VEXDREN-2710 file (C-alpha; in Angstrom, 1 decimal):
% VEXDREN-2710
k/r/px/py/pz
1/MET/122.0/27.1/78.8
2/THR/124.8/27.9/76.4
3/THR/128.1/29.1/77.8
4/HIS/131.4/30.3/76.4
5/LYS/134.9/30.8/77.8
6/SER/135.7/33.9/79.7
7/ASP/136.7/37.0/77.7
8/PRO/139.0/39.8/78.9
9/ARG/136.4/42.3/77.8
10/ALA/134.1/41.1/80.6
11/LEU/134.6/43.8/83.3
12/ALA/132.3/44.5/86.3
13/VAL/130.3/47.7/86.1
14/PRO/131.1/50.0/89.1
15/SER/127.6/50.6/90.5
16/GLY/128.3/52.5/93.7
17/SER/128.1/56.3/93.6
18/LEU/131.2/56.7/95.8
19/THR/133.2/54.2/93.7
20/ARG/132.2/56.1/90.5
21/MET/133.0/59.5/92.0
22/ALA/136.4/58.2/93.2
23/ARG/137.2/57.1/89.6
24/PHE/136.4/60.5/88.3
25/GLY/138.5/62.1/91.0
26/GLY/141.4/59.7/90.2
27/LEU/141.1/60.5/86.5
28/ALA/141.3/64.3/87.2
29/VAL/144.3/63.9/89.4
30/ASN/146.0/61.7/86.8
31/ILE/145.4/64.2/84.0
32/ALA/146.6/67.1/86.2
33/SER/149.8/65.2/86.9
34/ASN/150.3/64.6/83.2
35/ILE/149.8/68.4/82.5
36/ALA/152.3/69.4/85.2
37/LEU/154.9/67.0/84.0
38/GLN/154.5/67.9/80.3
39/GLY/154.4/71.6/81.2
40/ALA/157.6/71.3/83.2
41/ARG/159.4/69.6/80.3
42/GLN/158.3/72.3/77.8
43/VAL/159.4/75.1/80.2
44/ALA/162.8/73.4/80.6
45/GLN/163.1/73.5/76.8
46/GLY/162.5/77.2/76.8
47/GLN/158.9/76.9/75.5
48/ARG/155.8/78.7/76.8
49/PRO/153.1/75.9/76.9
50/LYS/149.4/76.6/76.6
51/ALA/147.1/74.9/79.1
52/ARG/144.7/73.7/76.4
53/ASP/147.5/72.1/74.4
54/LEU/148.8/70.4/77.5
55/LEU/145.4/68.9/78.2
56/LEU/144.5/67.8/74.7
57/THR/147.1/65.1/74.3
58/PRO/146.7/61.5/73.1
59/ALA/147.7/60.2/76.5
60/ASN/145.0/62.2/78.3
61/ALA/142.4/61.4/75.7
62/ARG/143.2/57.7/76.0
63/LYS/142.8/57.9/79.8
64/VAL/139.5/59.6/79.5
65/ALA/138.2/57.2/76.9
66/ASP/139.3/54.1/78.8
67/GLN/137.9/55.3/82.1
68/LEU/134.5/56.2/80.6
69/ALA/134.4/52.9/78.8
70/HIS/135.0/51.1/82.2
71/LEU/132.4/53.1/84.0
72/ARG/129.7/52.7/81.2
73/GLY/126.3/54.2/82.1
74/ALA/125.7/57.9/81.7
75/ALA/129.4/58.7/81.9
76/MET/130.1/56.7/78.7
77/LYS/126.9/57.9/77.0
78/VAL/127.9/61.6/77.5
79/GLY/131.4/60.7/76.2
80/GLN/129.9/59.1/73.1
81/LEU/127.8/62.2/72.4
82/ILE/130.8/64.5/72.8
83/SER/133.0/62.3/70.6
84/MET/130.3/62.3/67.9
85/ASP/129.7/66.1/68.0
86/ALA/133.3/67.1/68.4
87/GLY/134.9/64.4/66.3
88/ASP/135.5/66.7/63.3
89/ILE/137.0/69.4/65.5
90/LEU/139.4/67.4/67.5
91/PRO/142.8/66.6/66.1
92/PRO/142.7/63.3/64.2
93/GLU/144.7/61.3/66.7
94/LEU/142.4/62.5/69.6
95/ALA/139.3/61.8/67.5
96/GLU/140.4/58.3/66.8
97/ILE/141.0/57.6/70.5
98/MET/137.6/59.1/71.5
99/ALA/135.9/57.0/68.7
100/ARG/136.6/54.0/70.9
101/LEU/133.6/55.0/72.9
102/ARG/131.4/54.4/69.9
103/ALA/132.7/50.8/69.5
104/ASP/131.5/47.9/71.6
105/ALA/132.0/48.5/75.3
106/TYR/133.1/46.1/78.0
107/TYR/130.4/43.9/79.2
108/MET/129.3/42.5/82.6
109/PRO/130.9/39.3/84.0
110/ARG/128.4/36.5/84.2
111/GLY/128.0/36.6/87.9
112/GLN/126.9/40.2/87.7
113/LEU/124.7/39.5/84.7
114/ARG/123.0/36.6/86.5
115/ARG/122.2/38.9/89.5
116/VAL/120.6/41.4/87.2
117/LEU/118.5/38.7/85.6
118/ARG/117.5/37.2/88.9
119/ASP/116.5/40.6/90.4
120/ASN/114.2/41.3/87.4
121/TRP/112.8/37.9/86.5
122/GLY/113.1/36.0/89.8
123/GLU/115.1/32.9/90.9
124/ALA/113.4/30.7/88.2
125/TRP/114.2/33.0/85.3
126/ARG/115.9/30.1/83.4
127/ASP/112.6/28.3/83.2
128/HIS/111.5/30.8/80.5
129/PHE/114.2/29.8/78.1
130/GLU/115.3/26.9/76.0
131/THR/118.6/28.7/75.4
132/PHE/120.1/32.0/76.7
133/LEU/123.5/33.0/75.4
134/LEU/125.4/34.5/78.3
135/GLN/128.0/36.0/75.9
136/PRO/126.4/39.2/74.7
137/ILE/126.1/39.9/71.0
138/ALA/126.5/43.6/71.6
139/ALA/127.5/45.9/74.4
140/ALA/126.9/49.7/74.7
141/SER/126.9/52.5/77.2
142/ILE/123.7/51.7/79.1
143/GLY/123.2/48.0/78.5
144/GLN/124.2/44.8/76.6
145/VAL/122.2/42.6/74.3
146/HIS/121.9/38.8/74.5
147/ARG/120.3/36.3/72.1
148/ALA/117.8/33.8/73.5
149/ARG/115.1/31.3/72.6
150/THR/112.1/30.9/74.8
151/VAL/110.5/27.6/75.6
152/ASP/107.6/28.5/73.3
153/GLY/110.0/29.0/70.4
154/ARG/110.4/32.8/70.2
155/GLU/113.8/34.0/69.0
156/LEU/114.6/37.1/71.1
157/ALA/117.1/39.8/71.6
158/ILE/117.3/40.7/75.3
159/LYS/118.7/44.0/76.3
160/VAL/120.0/44.0/79.9
161/GLN/120.8/47.3/81.6
162/TYR/124.0/47.6/83.6
163/PRO/123.4/47.7/87.4
164/GLY/123.4/51.1/89.0
165/VAL/123.0/53.1/85.8
166/ARG/119.8/54.8/86.7
167/ARG/120.9/56.0/90.1
168/SER/124.3/57.2/88.9
169/ILE/123.0/59.4/86.0
170/ASP/122.9/62.7/87.8
171/SER/126.3/62.4/89.4
172/ASP/127.9/61.0/86.2
173/VAL/126.6/64.0/84.1
174/ASN/127.9/66.4/86.7
175/ASN/131.3/64.8/86.9
176/VAL/131.7/64.8/83.1
177/ALA/130.7/68.4/83.0
178/ALA/133.2/69.2/85.7
179/LEU/135.9/67.5/83.6
180/MET/134.9/69.6/80.6
181/ARG/135.1/72.8/82.7
182/TYR/138.4/71.7/84.1
183/SER/139.8/71.1/80.6
184/GLY/138.9/74.6/79.3
185/ALA/136.7/73.1/76.6
186/LEU/133.8/75.3/77.7
187/PRO/134.0/79.0/78.5
188/ARG/133.5/79.6/82.2
189/GLN/130.8/82.2/81.6
190/LEU/128.6/79.8/79.6
191/ASP/125.5/78.6/81.6
192/ILE/125.3/74.9/80.7
193/LYS/122.8/74.0/83.5
194/PRO/119.9/73.8/81.0
195/MET/121.9/71.4/78.9
196/LEU/123.0/69.3/81.9
197/ASP/119.4/69.2/83.2
198/GLU/118.1/68.1/79.8
199/ALA/120.9/65.5/79.5
200/LYS/119.9/64.0/82.8
201/ARG/116.3/64.0/81.9
202/GLN/116.9/62.2/78.6
203/LEU/119.3/59.7/80.1
204/HIS/116.7/58.8/82.8
205/GLU/114.3/58.2/80.0
206/GLU/116.7/56.1/78.0
207/ALA/117.4/54.0/81.1
208/ASP/113.6/53.2/81.4
209/TYR/113.3/50.1/79.2
210/GLU/109.5/50.0/79.6
211/ARG/109.3/53.5/78.1
212/GLU/111.6/52.4/75.2
213/GLY/109.3/49.4/74.7
214/ARG/106.3/51.7/74.3
215/TYR/108.1/53.7/71.6
216/LEU/109.3/50.5/69.9
217/SER/105.7/49.5/69.5
218/ARG/104.7/53.0/68.5
219/PHE/107.2/53.2/65.7
220/ALA/106.2/49.7/64.5
221/THR/102.7/51.0/64.1
222/LEU/103.7/54.3/62.5
223/LEU/105.8/52.4/59.9
224/ALA/103.3/49.7/59.2
225/ASP/102.9/51.3/55.8
226/ALA/106.6/51.3/55.1
227/PRO/107.7/47.8/54.0
228/ASP/111.3/48.9/53.5
229/PHE/111.8/49.2/57.3
230/VAL/111.8/46.5/60.0
231/VAL/111.0/47.3/63.6
232/PRO/111.4/44.4/66.1
233/ALA/108.3/43.3/67.9
234/LEU/108.1/44.0/71.7
235/TYR/107.5/41.2/74.2
236/PRO/106.0/42.9/77.3
237/ASP/105.8/39.6/79.3
238/LEU/109.6/39.6/79.6
239/THR/110.2/43.4/79.6
240/THR/110.9/45.4/82.8
241/SER/112.4/48.8/83.5
242/ASN/115.8/47.2/83.3
243/ILE/115.3/44.5/80.6
244/LEU/113.9/44.9/77.1
245/ALA/112.7/41.8/75.3
246/MET/112.1/42.0/71.5
247/ASP/112.4/40.0/68.3
248/PHE/115.9/39.0/67.2
249/VAL/116.2/40.6/63.8
250/ASP/119.3/39.7/61.7
251/GLY/121.2/42.3/59.7
252/VAL/124.7/43.8/59.1
253/ASP/126.1/47.0/60.4
254/ILE/124.9/49.9/58.3
255/GLU/128.5/51.1/57.9
256/THR/129.4/47.9/56.0
257/LEU/127.5/49.3/53.1
258/THR/130.5/51.4/52.2
259/HIS/131.5/48.5/49.9
260/ALA/127.9/47.9/48.6
261/PRO/126.9/48.9/45.0
262/GLN/126.2/52.6/44.5
263/ALA/122.5/52.0/43.9
264/THR/122.2/50.2/47.3
265/ARG/123.9/53.0/49.2
266/ASP/121.8/55.6/47.4
267/ARG/118.6/53.8/48.2
268/VAL/119.4/53.2/51.9
269/MET/120.3/56.9/52.5
270/THR/117.2/58.0/50.6
271/LEU/115.1/55.8/53.0
272/LEU/116.8/57.1/56.1
273/ILE/116.7/60.8/55.2
274/GLY/113.1/60.4/54.1
275/LEU/112.3/58.8/57.5
276/VAL/113.8/61.9/59.3
277/PHE/111.4/64.2/57.5
278/ARG/108.4/61.9/58.2
279/GLU/109.4/61.9/61.9
280/LEU/109.5/65.7/61.9
281/PHE/106.6/66.7/59.7
282/GLU/104.2/63.7/59.9
283/PHE/104.8/61.7/63.1
284/GLN/106.0/64.6/65.3
285/VAL/108.0/62.0/67.2
286/MET/111.7/61.3/66.4
287/GLN/114.3/58.8/67.5
288/THR/117.0/61.5/68.1
289/ASP/120.1/59.3/68.6
290/PRO/122.1/59.3/65.3
291/ASN/124.4/56.5/66.5
292/PHE/125.1/54.4/63.4
293/ALA/124.7/51.2/65.6
294/ASN/121.0/51.9/65.7
295/TYR/120.6/51.0/62.0
296/ARG/121.2/47.7/60.3
297/TYR/120.7/46.4/56.8
298/GLN/119.4/43.0/55.5
299/PRO/121.1/42.1/52.3
300/GLN/118.7/39.3/51.5
301/THR/115.6/41.5/51.8
302/GLY/117.0/45.0/51.1
303/LYS/115.3/46.3/54.3
304/VAL/116.6/48.7/56.9
305/VAL/116.3/47.5/60.5
306/LEU/115.6/50.2/63.1
307/LEU/116.9/49.6/66.7
308/ASP/117.1/51.4/70.0
309/PHE/114.2/53.8/70.6
310/GLY/115.3/55.0/74.0
311/ALA/116.1/58.5/72.8
312/SER/112.7/59.0/71.2
313/ARG/111.4/62.5/71.6
314/GLU/108.0/64.1/70.9
315/PHE/107.7/67.5/69.2
316/GLY/104.7/69.8/69.0
317/PRO/103.2/71.0/65.7
318/GLU/104.9/74.4/66.2
319/MET/108.3/72.8/65.8
320/ALA/107.4/71.3/62.4
321/ASP/106.0/74.7/61.4
322/GLN/109.2/76.5/62.4
323/PHE/111.4/74.2/60.4
324/ARG/109.0/74.4/57.4
325/ARG/109.2/78.2/57.5
326/LEU/113.0/78.0/57.8
327/ILE/113.4/75.6/54.8
328/ARG/111.0/77.6/52.7
329/ALA/113.0/80.8/53.4
330/GLY/116.2/79.0/52.5
331/LEU/114.8/77.8/49.2
332/ASP/113.4/81.2/48.4
333/GLY/116.8/82.8/49.1
334/GLY/115.6/85.6/51.3
335/ARG/118.3/86.2/53.9
336/GLU/116.1/88.3/56.2
337/ALA/113.4/85.6/56.3
338/VAL/116.1/83.1/57.0
339/ARG/117.5/85.2/59.8
340/GLN/114.0/85.6/61.4
341/ALA/113.3/81.9/61.1
342/ILE/116.7/80.9/62.7
343/ARG/116.0/83.3/65.5
344/ASP/112.5/82.0/66.1
345/ILE/113.8/78.4/66.3
346/GLY/116.4/79.6/68.8
347/PHE/119.7/79.1/67.1
348/PHE/120.6/82.6/68.3
349/ALA/119.1/85.1/70.7
350/ASP/117.9/88.7/70.2
351/ASP/121.1/90.1/71.7
352/THR/123.4/88.1/69.4
353/SER/125.7/90.4/67.6
354/PRO/124.9/91.2/63.9
355/ARG/128.2/89.6/62.9
356/HIS/127.4/86.3/64.5
357/GLN/123.9/86.4/63.1
358/ARG/125.4/86.8/59.6
359/LEU/127.7/83.9/60.2
360/MET/124.8/81.7/61.3
361/VAL/122.8/82.7/58.2
362/ASP/125.8/82.0/56.0
363/MET/126.1/78.5/57.5
364/PHE/122.4/77.8/57.0
365/GLU/122.6/78.9/53.4
366/MET/125.5/76.5/52.9
367/SER/123.4/73.7/54.4
368/MET/120.6/74.5/51.9
369/GLU/122.8/73.9/48.8
370/PRO/121.8/70.2/48.5
371/LEU/118.1/71.1/48.8
372/LYS/118.2/73.8/46.2
373/ARG/119.9/71.6/43.7
374/PRO/117.4/69.5/41.6
375/GLY/118.4/65.9/41.1
376/LEU/121.0/63.8/42.9
377/PHE/123.3/65.4/45.5
378/ASP/126.6/63.6/45.6
379/PHE/127.8/63.5/49.3
380/ALA/131.2/62.2/48.2
381/HIS/132.2/64.6/45.5
382/ASN/131.7/68.1/46.9
383/ASP/133.4/70.4/49.4
384/LEU/130.3/71.3/51.3
385/ALA/131.2/69.2/54.4
386/MET/134.6/70.8/54.5
387/ARG/133.2/74.3/54.2
388/MET/130.6/73.6/56.9
389/ARG/133.2/72.2/59.2
390/GLU/135.5/75.2/58.7
391/ALA/132.6/77.7/59.3
392/GLY/131.4/75.7/62.4
393/MET/134.9/75.6/63.9
394/ALA/135.4/79.3/63.3
395/LEU/132.1/80.1/65.0
396/GLY/132.7/77.6/67.8
397/ALA/136.2/79.0/68.5
398/ASP/134.8/82.5/69.0
399/ARG/134.2/82.6/72.8
400/ASP/132.0/85.7/72.3
401/PHE/129.4/83.5/70.6
402/TRP/128.5/80.6/72.8
403/HIS/124.7/80.0/72.7
404/ILE/122.8/76.9/73.7
405/PRO/119.6/76.6/71.5
406/PRO/116.4/75.0/72.9
407/MET/116.9/71.3/73.6
408/ASP/114.4/70.1/71.0
409/THR/116.3/72.1/68.4
410/LEU/119.6/70.8/69.6
411/PHE/118.6/67.1/69.4
412/MET/117.0/67.6/66.0
413/GLN/120.2/69.3/64.8
414/ARG/122.2/66.3/66.0
415/LYS/120.0/63.9/64.1
416/PHE/120.3/65.8/60.9
417/GLY/124.1/66.1/61.4
418/GLY/124.4/62.4/62.1
419/PHE/122.7/61.4/58.9
420/TYR/124.8/63.8/56.9
421/MET/127.9/62.1/58.4
422/LEU/126.5/58.7/57.4
423/ALA/125.6/59.8/53.9
424/THR/129.1/61.2/53.5
425/ARG/130.7/58.0/54.8
426/LEU/128.6/55.9/52.4
427/LYS/129.3/58.3/49.5
428/ALA/125.6/58.3/48.7
429/ARG/123.8/60.3/46.1
430/VAL/120.4/61.5/47.2
431/ASP/117.7/63.7/45.6
432/LEU/117.1/65.8/48.7
433/HIS/114.8/68.3/47.0
434/ALA/112.4/65.5/45.9
435/ILE/112.3/64.2/49.5
436/ILE/111.5/67.5/51.2
437/ALA/109.2/69.0/48.5
438/PRO/106.0/67.1/49.6
439/TYR/106.3/68.6/53.1
440/LEU/106.6/72.2/52.0
END
């Protein structure tokens, strides 16, 4: 059994519901104290402070990020999603602090890790392995990953779920939502219950590693005809609802390709964007988490490694038909057809004001520019991302237009948006028209 010296990033996961609730309560009190102190200072200086400006400070953002990283589980997962979706809207200093949640998390001390392994594999769990590295090779919101070699010679990556994650999901989501309400980040009249219910449902699914294992095997089958992708093999004999055992597949972070040759960056993004459209139009099942850590690259083989299928989601054929109609309408340039298609998908409701409907159509037409343009679209040398960001911020800041689309649409939109961010970061050039044309 291989061991390493202790690391300050080893921190026990608070698994009791009362302990986790107390941490949220303490965080709220701490932030309130900061707001009161800073507000008093500004009043003493003759200023009239705004509550939102008092809340959105680097000090408060740092406290929230640190506490969510300590809690891990659903609390950290929701924080990651917020930081990804709002990263371009937050001030740069706040976005940088919240981005900590997308980096490696704290991990379990070895005593806590051994208890989890013993509870799932039994007292004699060590007998399965020739080596098991107790130092994780990665740590995230719901679990951490260890490298191991079995006695029969298999090189494995073992994902171990943090204790208490599953039973704390509902309360964590409610507590994060309460913090958002308290912050004024959401209008009080907005009914976010459907979104909270869906977040809880998806997080419960992501915390079921046996379910993730089934999707891991399913995607391996679906992509058997795609040699440019690698999906690790599942090992059911060592997989439980709290532990996922799969092939160890080497590779580098996909974001390291920012320094790769242009042709490599173009090819990788063409593969990944093409996969999204295969998932939507062909497979009708999609891995909906756009976290860049879910994708790795093998420089020796040129293959893209796909990891983490916990957020896999099935879509009915009607979803593919709706998006096909929307894209066709966008390519044809008919604004009324676009408006009808956007409404059918659920991006706005029947009672949405004509002004807001026009803004939504304008934003969609902007997003269609790369598809309308034959040949390579250069994600680095254009102002589309900035124009989309400004339009989205203007629409999001209008409290008269707060509408939550159907959850399937929302998750798909996040996947598209995540890959757009990755393509921009890699400064890739992709022929989007050529990718989408076969599906229309």
